[in-house]
C-alpha positions in Angstrom: 5.3 -45.3 -48.2 7.0 -42.2 -47.8 9.1 -41.1 -50.5 12.5 -39.4 -50.0 11.0 -36.1 -51.3 8.0 -36.3 -48.9 10.5 -37.2 -46.3 12.2 -33.9 -47.1 9.0 -31.9 -47.5 8.0 -33.2 -43.9 11.4 -32.1 -42.2 11.0 -29.2 -44.0 7.7 -28.5 -42.5 8.8 -29.5 -39.1 11.5 -27.2 -39.2 9.1 -24.4 -40.4 6.9 -24.9 -37.6 9.3 -24.9 -35.2 11.1 -21.7 -36.5 7.4 -20.1 -36.3 6.8 -21.5 -32.6 10.2 -19.9 -31.8 9.6 -16.8 -33.4 6.4 -16.6 -31.6 7.7 -17.3 -27.9 8.6 -14.5 -26.0 10.4 -13.7 -22.9 9.9 -10.2 -21.3 12.7 -9.0 -18.6 10.5 -7.3 -16.1 11.8 -5.2 -13.0 9.8 -5.1 -10.0 11.1 -2.3 -7.4 9.7 -1.6 -3.6 11.4 0.7 -1.4 10.6 -1.3 1.7 12.3 -4.7 2.2 10.6 -8.2 2.2 10.3 -8.4 5.8 7.3 -6.4 5.3 4.1 -8.4 4.3 3.0 -6.4 1.4 6.7 -7.0 -0.3 6.9 -10.5 0.8 3.4 -10.9 -1.1 4.8 -9.4 -4.5 7.5 -12.0 -4.6 5.5 -14.9 -3.2 2.0 -14.4 -4.8 2.1 -11.7 -7.5 5.1 -13.2 -9.3 4.0 -17.1 -9.2 0.6 -15.9 -10.3 1.3 -14.0 -12.8 3.8 -16.8 -14.1 1.3 -19.5 -13.5 -1.3 -17.9 -15.8 1.2 -17.2 -18.8 2.1 -21.0 -18.9 1.4 -22.3 -22.3 0.8 -18.6 -23.7 4.0 -18.3 -25.5 5.2 -15.5 -23.1 7.3 -15.8 -20.2 8.5 -13.3 -18.1 12.4 -13.1 -16.4 11.8 -11.2 -13.0 14.0 -8.6 -11.3 13.0 -8.1 -8.0 14.5 -4.7 -6.5 13.5 -4.4 -2.7 14.4 -2.3 0.5 16.0 0.6 -1.5 18.4 -1.6 -3.9 16.7 0.8 -6.7 14.4 3.0 -5.5 13.8 4.2 -2.0 10.6 4.5 0.2 8.8 7.2 -1.7 10.6 6.9 -4.9 9.0 4.1 -6.4 6.4 6.1 -8.7 9.4 7.8 -10.1 11.3 4.5 -11.0 8.2 3.4 -12.7 7.4 6.6 -14.5 10.8 6.9 -15.6 11.4 3.2 -16.9 13.8 2.2 -14.3 11.4 -0.6 -13.3 8.3 -1.8 -15.4 5.9 -2.6 -12.0 6.4 -0.8 -8.6 4.7 -1.4 -5.1 3.8 2.2 -5.1 3.0 4.0 -2.0 0.7 6.8 -2.3 1.1 7.1 0.7 4.6 8.7 0.6 3.5 10.6 -2.8 0.6 13.0 -1.2 1.1 15.4 -4.2 1.5 13.2 -7.2 -1.4 10.7 -5.6 -3.5 13.2 -3.8 -6.9 11.6 -4.1 -5.4 7.8 -3.1 -4.5 9.4 0.2 -8.3 10.2 1.5 -8.0 7.6 4.0 -5.0 9.4 5.6 -6.9 12.8 5.9 -9.9 10.7 7.7 -9.0 8.7 10.7 -11.3 7.1 13.4 -13.6 5.5 10.4 -13.0 2.0 9.9 -10.9 -0.7 11.7 -10.9 -3.2 8.9 -8.0 -3.2 6.6 -9.5 -6.1 4.1 -12.8 -3.9 3.6 -10.8 -0.6 3.3 -8.4 -2.5 0.5 -11.6 -3.5 -1.5 -13.1 -0.6 -1.3 -9.8 1.5 -2.8 -9.2 -1.1 -5.1 -12.5 -0.5 -6.9 -12.4 3.0 -6.7 -8.9 3.3 -8.4 -11.1 1.5 -11.3 -14.4 3.2 -11.0 -13.4 6.8 -10.2 -12.4 9.0 -12.8 -10.4 11.1 -10.7 -8.7 8.2 -8.9 -7.5 6.6 -12.6 -6.3 10.4 -13.9 -4.0 10.6 -10.7 -2.2 7.3 -11.7 -2.1 8.2 -15.6 -0.8 11.8 -14.7 2.2 10.5 -13.5 2.7 7.8 -16.6 1.4 4.8 -14.6 -1.4 2.1 -14.9 -2.9 0.8 -11.6 -3.1 -3.2 -11.5 -4.6 -3.6 -8.2 -3.2 -5.2 -5.4 -4.2 -2.9 -2.7 -1.9 -2.4 0.6 -4.4 -2.2 3.1 -2.8 -1.3 6.7 -3.9 -2.6 10.0 -5.5 -0.1 12.8 -3.0 1.9 13.5 -1.2 2.4 17.1 0.6 4.9 19.2 4.0 3.3 20.2 6.0 5.6 22.6 8.9 5.4 25.1 6.3 6.3 27.8 3.2 5.5 29.2 -0.1 7.5 27.7 -2.9 7.5 30.0 -4.1 11.1 28.7 -3.6 13.2 25.6 -2.0 16.0 27.6 1.0 13.1 28.2 1.8 13.6 24.4 2.5 17.5 25.0 5.9 18.6 23.6 6.5 14.6 22.7 8.0 14.1 19.2 6.0 11.7 17.5 7.0 10.3 14.1 4.3 9.4 11.6 3.8 8.3 7.9 3.1 11.1 5.7 -0.4 12.7 6.2 -0.7 10.8 9.4 1.2 13.5 10.9 -2.0 15.5 10.9 -3.4 13.2 13.2 -1.2 14.5 16.1 -2.7 18.1 15.7 -4.4 19.1 18.7 -2.7 16.8 21.0 0.4 19.1 21.8 2.8 16.7 20.3 5.2 17.5 17.8 4.7 15.6 14.6 7.3 14.2 12.4 7.0 13.0 9.0 9.0 9.7 9.0 8.9 5.9 7.8 9.3 2.2 8.8 12.7 2.1 7.5 14.0 4.5 9.9 11.8 4.2 12.9 14.1 2.0 15.1 17.1 3.7 15.2 15.2 7.5 15.6 13.6 6.3 18.3 16.5 4.5 19.9 18.8 7.8 19.6 16.0 9.6 20.7 15.0 11.9 17.8 11.5 10.3 18.4 9.4 9.6 21.4 7.3 7.5 19.7 5.7 6.6 16.3 2.1 6.0 15.1 2.3 2.6 13.2 0.3 -0.6 12.7 1.0 -4.1 14.3 2.1 -6.4 11.9 5.0 -3.9 10.8 5.6 -2.9 14.0 6.9 -6.6 15.5 9.1 -7.5 12.2 10.5 -3.9 12.7 11.1 -4.7 16.6 9.8 -1.5 17.6 8.5 -2.5 20.7 12.0 -3.3 21.8 12.5 0.7 21.6 8.8 1.8 22.3 7.2 -0.7 24.2 4.4 1.1 25.4 1.5 0.1 22.9 -1.6 2.1 22.8 -4.7 1.4 20.6 -6.1 4.8 20.0 -8.5 3.0 17.0 -7.0 5.5 14.3 -8.4 3.2 11.7 -7.5 0.9 9.0 -5.6 2.5 5.9 -4.6 2.4 2.2 -1.4 2.7 1.4 -0.7 2.4 -2.2 -0.7 -1.0 -4.5 0.6 -2.4 -7.8 1.2 -0.2 -10.8 3.1 -0.7 -13.8 4.5 1.7 -16.3 1.6 3.0 -18.6 3.5 2.8 -22.0 5.2 -0.6 -21.6 2.0 -1.9 -20.0 -0.1 -0.3 -23.3 2.1 -2.3 -25.6 1.6 -5.7 -23.9 -0.1 -8.3 -25.4 -3.7 -8.3 -23.9 -3.5 -11.9 -22.3 -0.2 -10.5 -20.5 -2.1 -7.2 -19.5 -5.0 -9.9 -18.1 -2.6 -11.8 -16.2 -0.8 -9.1 -14.2 -4.4 -7.9 -13.2 -5.6 -11.2 -12.3 -2.4 -11.5 -10.3 -2.6 -8.2 -8.3 -6.0 -9.6 -7.2 -4.9 -12.6 -5.9 -2.4 -10.7 -4.2 -4.4 -8.4 -2.6 -6.7 -11.5 -1.3 -3.7 -13.5 0.0 -2.0 -10.4 1.8 -5.1 -9.5 3.6 -5.8 -13.1 4.4 -1.9 -13.2 5.9 -2.7 -9.8 7.5 -5.9 -11.1 9.4 -4.2 -13.9 11.1 -1.2 -11.9 11.9 -2.6 -8.7 13.9 -3.9 -10.2 17.0 -0.7 -12.7 17.3 1.9 -9.9 16.6 0.2 -7.8 19.7 0.4 -11.0 21.6 4.2 -11.8 21.0 5.0 -8.1 21.6 3.5 -8.5 24.9 5.3 -11.6 25.9 8.4 -10.2 24.9 7.7 -6.9 27.3 5.6 -4.8 25.6 2.5 -3.1 27.6 -0.7 -3.0 25.6 -3.4 -0.7 26.6 -6.5 0.3 24.9 -8.3 3.9 25.2 -12.1 4.3 25.9 -14.4 6.1 23.7 -14.2 9.2 25.7 -10.4 9.5 24.7 -10.8 8.5 21.1 -13.9 11.4 21.2 -11.5 13.7 22.7 -8.6 13.2 20.2 -10.8 13.2 17.0 -12.6 16.3 18.3 -9.7 18.0 18.8 -8.3 17.8 15.5 -8.8 20.6 13.0 -10.9 18.8 10.0 -7.9 18.0 7.8 -10.1 16.2 5.5 -12.3 19.1 4.5 -9.1 21.1 4.3 -7.3 18.6 1.8 -10.5 18.4 -0.4 -10.7 22.0 -0.9 -7.4 22.2 -1.5 -7.7 19.5 -4.2 -11.0 21.2 -5.6 -8.6 24.7 -5.8 -6.3 22.5 -8.2 -9.1 21.5 -10.4 -9.3 17.7 -8.6 -12.6 16.5 -7.2 -11.3 16.4 -3.7 -14.4 17.2 -1.8 -16.6 14.6 -4.4 -13.7 12.0 -3.8 -14.0 12.7 0.1 -17.6 12.3 0.3 -18.0 9.2 -2.2 -15.3 7.6 0.2 -17.2 8.4 3.6 -20.9 7.5 2.1 -19.3 4.1 1.3 -18.0 3.4 4.5 -21.2 4.5 6.3 -22.9 2.4 3.9 -21.1 -0.6 4.5 -21.9 -0.1 8.5 -19.1 1.9 9.9 -19.7 4.7 12.5 -17.3 7.3 12.3 -15.9 8.9 15.1 -16.3 12.4 12.8 -18.0 12.5 9.7 -15.4 14.8 8.3 -17.2 15.1 5.1 -20.4 16.9 6.5 -19.2 19.4 8.6 
């Protein structure tokens, strides 16, 4: 039989236990930012894959997250995600290294080496691994106050979409072609006028005649409705690319409990896997839909591809040497990337590191 005294003691113990549990429970307020809107696949998966995976991993740990999702320029425009995370305006960002070529220079190695490999899943897996293993890659993130989580954004084989048919490289002479970041360099030697741009502005710039075409990829071209204004799609074979990934404010990340850190990293891996499975299933389908809606799709032969690549300056070597002069191991990064690609069976049109 429980005495009144024992009942009182038991109630006090239960109350104390509840107070401890309450004290131990923690809700983190986390803002995640992306300059692109959720119509684009990598942003969609941040919302539909990354966040739910983090939440699931934290179930039963006493820690939960209240998410604020800021996409489509609501907090940071395309290319400003790094600064938003670095300055603490957001804790996590889909950081587009493509649009931060100065601050994340080593991460842009794929964009200085076109015509190498067409598989975005392989390219993304490799680049995620390099972010963890390569000291030069890691240093670039840390120099900007970021902790790379993973979730590499692989981009499917880039296309040329134009308002006019392309049957020879000479057709590009004098034409204004929009391209993302370092991809403007791919136009050197073609006679085209390369203009730096991004997906959020391409449609209107083509429609209003600012551009005569763009270098873009199928999985974004259809959601962006680019085939409506640039119906001539030429498969040049520029190759798959790495455009960035998920990164956290380093000071914030370093202050987290290890189990929360692990949940973020594990979720980033799941995000990469889900994104690329989705991507692989969509590229051929999207090209087909654009054709059904009036676009003309053609693929160049190897001679055309060789001519295009051969007419370019060796932008990869120039880029690597510029980094070397700044104390960044650009030549080493270039060699590591190209060696890994060749070892995996890639046959580059040009061996950029060996010239």
